[in-house]
Structures are given as C-alpha cells and as structure tokens.
C-alpha positions as CSV (number, residue, x, y, z in Angstrom):
1,M,0.0,0.0,0.0
2,A,1.5,3.3,-1.1
3,G,0.5,5.3,2.0
4,K,1.5,2.7,4.6
5,P,4.3,4.0,6.8
6,E,7.3,1.8,7.2
7,A,8.0,0.7,10.7
8,K,11.3,-0.4,12.1
9,G,11.0,-1.7,15.6
10,G,7.4,-0.4,15.8
11,A,8.5,3.3,15.3
12,F,6.1,5.5,13.3
13,K,7.4,6.8,10.0
14,L,5.7,9.8,8.4
15,T,5.0,9.4,4.7
16,G,4.3,11.8,1.9
17,P,0.8,10.3,1.3
18,I,-0.2,11.1,4.9
19,L,0.8,14.7,4.5
20,S,-0.8,14.9,1.1
21,H,-4.1,13.5,2.3
22,V,-4.4,15.9,5.3
23,A,-3.3,18.9,3.2
24,A,-5.8,18.1,0.5
25,I,-8.7,18.1,2.9
26,M,-7.5,21.2,4.7
27,I,-7.0,23.4,1.6
28,P,-10.7,24.4,1.1
29,F,-11.0,25.2,4.8
30,Y,-7.9,27.5,4.8
31,K,-9.2,29.1,1.6
32,K,-12.6,29.8,3.2
33,I,-10.9,31.3,6.3
34,A,-8.6,33.5,4.2
35,R,-11.4,34.7,1.8
36,D,-14.6,34.8,3.9
37,R,-14.4,37.2,6.9
38,N,-17.9,36.2,8.2
39,Y,-17.0,32.5,8.1
40,A,-13.7,33.3,9.8
41,L,-15.4,35.3,12.5
42,R,-17.8,32.5,13.3
43,W,-15.0,30.0,13.4
44,S,-12.9,32.2,15.9
45,K,-16.0,32.8,18.1
46,A,-16.6,29.0,18.3
47,V,-13.0,28.4,19.1
48,R,-13.1,30.9,22.0
49,Q,-16.3,29.5,23.3
50,G,-15.2,25.8,22.9
51,D,-18.3,25.2,20.7
52,L,-17.4,21.9,19.0
53,D,-20.7,21.5,17.3
54,T,-20.3,24.8,15.5
55,L,-16.7,24.1,14.6
56,I,-17.5,20.6,13.1
57,A,-20.5,22.0,11.2
58,L,-18.4,24.9,9.7
59,F,-15.6,22.5,8.8
60,K,-17.8,19.9,7.2
61,A,-19.6,22.7,5.2
62,V,-16.5,23.5,3.2
63,T,-14.4,20.3,3.1
64,K,-14.9,17.1,1.3
65,P,-16.0,14.2,3.4
66,A,-13.2,12.8,5.6
67,K,-12.9,10.2,8.2
68,L,-12.1,12.1,11.4
69,A,-10.7,10.5,14.5
70,G,-11.4,13.5,16.6
71,F,-12.0,17.2,16.7
72,S,-11.1,19.4,19.7
73,T,-10.7,23.0,20.9
74,N,-9.1,24.4,24.0
75,G,-10.4,28.0,23.8
76,I,-7.1,29.1,22.2
77,G,-7.0,26.9,19.1
78,Y,-8.4,23.8,17.4
79,F,-7.2,20.4,16.4
80,I,-8.6,18.2,13.6
81,D,-7.6,14.5,13.9
82,F,-7.7,12.5,10.7
83,A,-8.3,8.8,10.9
84,F,-5.9,6.4,9.1
85,P,-5.7,2.6,9.1
86,A,-3.3,1.0,11.6
87,P,-0.5,1.5,12.3
88,V,-0.9,5.2,11.7
89,L,-4.3,5.6,13.4
90,Q,-4.5,9.4,13.3
91,Y,-2.6,12.5,12.1
92,T,-3.6,16.0,13.3
93,N,-3.7,19.5,11.9
94,G,-4.5,22.6,13.9
95,T,-3.8,26.1,14.8
96,T,-3.3,27.3,18.4
97,I,-1.8,29.7,20.8
98,P,0.7,27.8,23.0
99,P,-1.1,26.6,26.2
100,G,-0.3,28.8,29.3
101,S,-0.1,32.0,27.2
102,T,-3.7,33.1,27.5
103,Q,-7.3,31.8,27.8
104,F,-10.3,32.1,25.4
105,S,-8.4,34.2,22.9
106,F,-8.2,33.5,19.2
107,S,-7.8,36.3,16.7
108,T,-9.8,36.2,13.4
109,P,-7.4,38.6,11.5
110,I,-4.4,36.6,12.6
111,H,-6.0,33.3,11.8
112,R,-6.9,34.6,8.3
113,A,-3.3,35.8,7.8
114,I,-2.0,32.4,8.8
115,A,-4.4,30.7,6.4
116,R,-3.2,32.9,3.6
117,A,0.5,32.2,4.5
118,V,0.1,28.4,4.7
119,L,-2.0,27.8,1.7
120,P,0.9,27.5,-0.7
121,F,2.5,25.0,1.7
122,Y,-0.6,22.9,1.9
123,K,-1.1,23.1,-1.9
124,A,2.4,21.9,-2.4
125,L,1.9,19.0,0.0
126,A,-1.3,18.0,-1.7
127,G,-0.1,18.6,-5.3
128,S,3.4,17.4,-5.3
129,K,4.3,13.8,-4.3
130,A,7.9,14.7,-4.4
131,Y,7.6,17.7,-2.1
132,A,5.4,15.8,0.4
133,A,7.9,12.8,0.3
134,A,10.8,15.2,0.9
135,L,9.2,16.8,3.9
136,A,8.3,13.4,5.4
137,A,11.8,12.1,4.9
138,A,13.3,15.3,6.5
139,V,11.0,14.9,9.5
140,N,11.8,11.2,9.9
141,A,15.5,12.0,9.7
142,K,15.1,14.8,12.2
143,D,16.8,17.1,9.7
144,G,15.6,20.5,11.1
145,A,17.5,22.5,8.5
146,R,16.0,20.6,5.6
147,V,12.5,20.9,7.1
148,R,12.9,24.7,7.6
149,C,14.2,25.0,4.0
150,L,11.3,23.1,2.5
151,V,8.6,25.0,4.6
152,R,10.1,28.4,4.0
153,R,10.2,27.8,0.2
154,K,6.4,27.9,0.4
155,V,5.6,30.0,3.5
156,T,7.1,33.3,2.8
157,S,5.3,35.5,5.4
158,C,7.7,37.6,7.5
159,A,5.4,36.6,10.5
160,L,6.8,33.1,10.3
161,K,9.4,33.2,13.0
162,S,10.4,29.6,13.4
163,V,9.8,26.1,12.0
164,A,10.5,23.0,14.1
165,I,10.0,19.2,14.0
166,R,7.5,18.1,16.7
167,F,5.7,14.8,17.2
168,S,6.5,13.3,13.8
169,G,5.5,16.5,12.1
170,V,6.1,20.2,11.8
171,E,5.3,23.3,13.9
172,L,5.2,26.7,12.2
173,N,5.4,29.5,14.7
174,F,3.9,32.9,13.7
175,K,4.3,36.2,15.5
176,F,2.3,39.2,14.3
177,K,2.9,42.8,15.5
178,S,-0.8,43.1,16.3
179,S,-0.7,40.4,19.0
180,R,1.5,39.6,22.0
181,F,0.9,35.9,21.4
182,T,2.6,33.4,19.1
183,Y,0.3,31.3,17.0
184,R,1.2,27.8,15.9
185,N,0.1,25.9,12.7
186,L,0.7,22.3,13.3
187,L,0.9,18.9,11.4
188,F,1.6,16.1,13.9
189,R,1.0,12.7,15.4
190,E,0.9,12.9,19.2
191,I,-0.1,9.3,19.9
192,G,2.7,7.0,20.9
193,S,4.2,4.5,18.4
C-alpha cells in the first residue's frame, strides 16, 4: 500500500501520502478562512467558546467528506484528527496559541493571515508527491535544517518566526505585531508508536 508507513522496531514513520491526504482536505478550509471574513469570525468565536458542534458544522460545510478520528478545541485553538488505518491511526492538523499563554483568545485577523500564509505550503503537499515525500523524509531523519528550507520555500510570510520538528510533524510559529501571542500551525501525530 503506497501510503502505509514503514515501521522499524514499531516506530512510526511519516509518509508523503499522509501529509498529502491531510493537506488536500485542509485546503478548502484554509481558503474559506482566508477569503470569507464572516466565516472566519464565526470560526474564531466558536474556538473561543469551545463550541465543537459549530466548529464541526463549519468545517464539514466547506471540506470534502473525511474520516475524522477527533475534533477538539481548548479555547485558544483547534485540532482536527484525521483517521488512518493501523498502524498510523491518526494524524492531526491545527492552529493554536501555546497553552499557558492566555485563555479564550483566538484572533480572526491573525487566523486569516496564517491561512493565507500556509495555503501555498498545503497546496504543495497536496499537489506534489515529491515535495510531500521530501518533507516526510526530512521529518523522519530529524533534519531540522531541511524541514525549515522546505517549509520556508512555500511559506514566505515575515510573520513566520520559526519552524520545528515536533511529534513526527512540523510546527510553524507565527508572531504578528498586532498580537503579543505566538500562533502555531501544526501537522503532527501525538499518539505513541
């Protein structure tokens, strides 16, 4: 199976097809956030209020059907868990303020700016098998310099302050002048191998 991760000693290995699948589903969502202020306002309000029913309805209204393993919010961000066959089980995408920074705060203008910034990255992951495979290989090798190079090729916003490997994935840290908080856009697998 093309998308099945290789396991050595039971360790999870990220694959390009995992990244491509998640990115392809997320693109219409990020487009909607970037282009539709009213939708983005409703989304941010639901995040701040921890309103999962609204978040799920808004997400499903703009994305193609996807098998979800979970959907969560903590009042400062959201996480969408995509279900995969074993041994992967799930892979997550989300945007959040780091826990402990604030409570019940999530800026619509910043979320929209992040969506605009990451769209070329997600389009490259979804549209280029070679790009997705290269990013997965760099993450698996824990090659931070290569991961940063690949991400920064597509995410050119000056608000992108750092890129790191986290939980078999990538963490993009954005800092905008209009906010004292850092925002993170994440692709990761937090469950143990």
